[in-house]
C-alpha positions in Angstrom: 0.0 0.0 0.0 1.2 3.5 -0.7 1.5 6.1 2.1 -1.4 8.0 0.5 -3.6 4.9 0.5 -2.8 4.2 4.1 -3.7 7.8 5.0 -7.0 7.5 3.1 -7.9 4.3 4.9 -7.0 5.8 8.3 -9.3 8.8 7.5 -12.1 6.5 6.6 -11.6 4.4 9.7 -11.7 7.5 11.9 -14.8 8.8 10.2 -16.6 5.4 10.7 -15.6 5.2 14.4 -16.5 8.8 15.3 -19.2 10.1 12.9 -20.9 7.1 11.4 -21.0 5.0 14.5 -22.5 7.8 16.6 -25.1 8.5 13.9 -26.3 4.9 13.8 -26.5 4.7 17.5 -28.7 7.8 17.4 -30.9 6.2 14.6 -31.3 3.0 16.6 -32.3 5.0 19.7 -34.8 7.1 17.6 -36.3 3.9 16.1 -36.7 2.2 19.5 -38.6 5.2 20.8 -41.4 4.5 18.3 -42.4 1.3 20.1 -42.8 -2.2 18.7 -39.5 -3.3 17.3 -40.9 -6.5 15.5 -42.5 -4.4 12.7 -40.2 -1.3 12.8 -38.5 -1.0 9.5 -36.5 2.0 10.7 -35.0 -0.1 13.5 -34.1 -2.9 11.2 -32.5 -0.6 8.7 -30.5 1.1 11.4 -29.3 -2.3 12.8 -28.3 -3.4 9.3 -26.4 -0.2 8.8 -24.7 -0.7 12.2 -23.6 -4.2 11.1 -22.1 -2.8 7.9 -20.2 -0.1 9.7 -18.8 -2.6 12.3 -17.8 -5.0 9.6 -16.1 -2.2 7.6 -14.2 -1.0 10.8 -13.0 -4.5 11.4 -11.9 -4.9 7.8 -10.0 -1.6 7.8 -8.3 -2.3 11.1 -7.2 -5.7 9.7 -5.9 -4.2 6.5 -4.0 -1.4 8.2 -2.5 -3.7 10.8 -1.2 -6.1 8.1 -0.3 -3.5 5.5 3.2 -3.0 4.1 3.5 0.6 3.3 5.8 1.3 0.4 6.9 4.8 -0.5 7.6 4.8 -4.3 9.8 7.9 -4.0 12.2 6.1 -1.6 12.2 2.9 -3.5 15.3 1.8 -5.5 13.9 0.6 -8.8 16.8 1.1 -11.3 14.2 2.8 -13.8 11.9 -0.1 -13.8 8.1 -0.1 -13.3 7.4 -1.1 -9.8 4.6 -0.9 -7.2 3.8 2.7 -6.6 5.3 4.0 -9.9 3.4 6.3 -12.1 3.7 5.1 -15.7 2.7 6.9 -18.9 1.9 4.4 -21.6 0.9 4.7 -25.3 -1.4 2.2 -27.0 0.6 1.3 -30.1 -2.5 0.7 -32.3 -4.5 3.9 -31.5 -1.7 6.2 -30.2 -3.7 7.1 -27.2 -1.6 8.0 -24.1 -2.7 7.2 -20.5 -1.1 7.6 -17.2 -1.6 5.2 -14.3 -0.1 4.8 -10.8 0.2 1.2 -9.7 -1.3 0.9 -6.2 -2.7 -1.7 -3.8 -6.1 -3.3 -4.1 -7.7 -1.1 -1.6 -6.7 2.2 -3.2 -7.4 1.4 -6.9 -9.6 3.8 -8.6 -9.5 3.7 -12.4 -11.2 7.0 -12.7 -8.3 8.7 -10.9 -5.7 6.7 -12.8 -5.0 4.4 -9.9 -4.7 0.7 -11.0 -4.4 -2.3 -8.8 -1.1 -4.1 -8.8 -2.9 -7.3 -9.6 -4.7 -5.9 -12.7 -3.7 -7.4 -16.0 -2.2 -4.1 -17.2 -0.2 -3.6 -14.0 1.1 -7.2 -14.1 2.2 -6.6 -17.8 4.0 -3.4 -16.9 5.9 -4.5 -13.7 9.6 -4.8 -14.5 9.4 -2.9 -17.8 11.7 0.0 -18.6 10.9 3.2 -20.6 10.7 2.2 -24.3 9.7 -1.4 -23.5 6.5 -2.8 -24.9 4.0 -4.5 -22.6 1.4 -6.9 -24.0 -1.9 -7.0 -22.1 -4.5 -9.7 -22.7 -7.8 -7.7 -23.0 -11.3 -9.0 -23.9 -10.8 -7.8 -27.4 -7.4 -9.6 -27.7 -3.8 -8.6 -27.1 -3.1 -4.9 -26.8 0.4 -3.5 -26.9 1.5 -0.5 -24.9 4.9 1.2 -25.0 6.1 2.6 -21.7 6.7 6.3 -22.4 7.7 7.6 -19.0 8.1 6.3 -15.4 7.9 8.5 -12.3 8.3 7.7 -8.6 6.2 10.1 -6.6 
């Protein structure tokens, strides 16, 4: 996991423990005040939300306690694509250029250019140098990308 990813998970954990947990406790108390719990949809929804929050808290605590945080800017990579690297690639067929950062599963967000280290494109890029061609198995067949630039931020 990158340092930024760890920071985001810690922030989510803090929000769940302080804000969300308190809000669901209030919602349960409010629903209880309406009387008969056996037919109270608000109570059932609040209890379900509480279960989700507690499960997510446990999940985040587990991931953070087992996480290996890797700072890409401090990593010796000899110019290769490694975990945490930001890679600009060019589709050799269309000429389209795209930039991705290779991150952990939890922090992947394709819309922000963050791809999981276990994704097909990241697996094809790992170990490549600038100028190398990576072949990715895509649903439409093999796609070739040239590594244009590599940054370690």
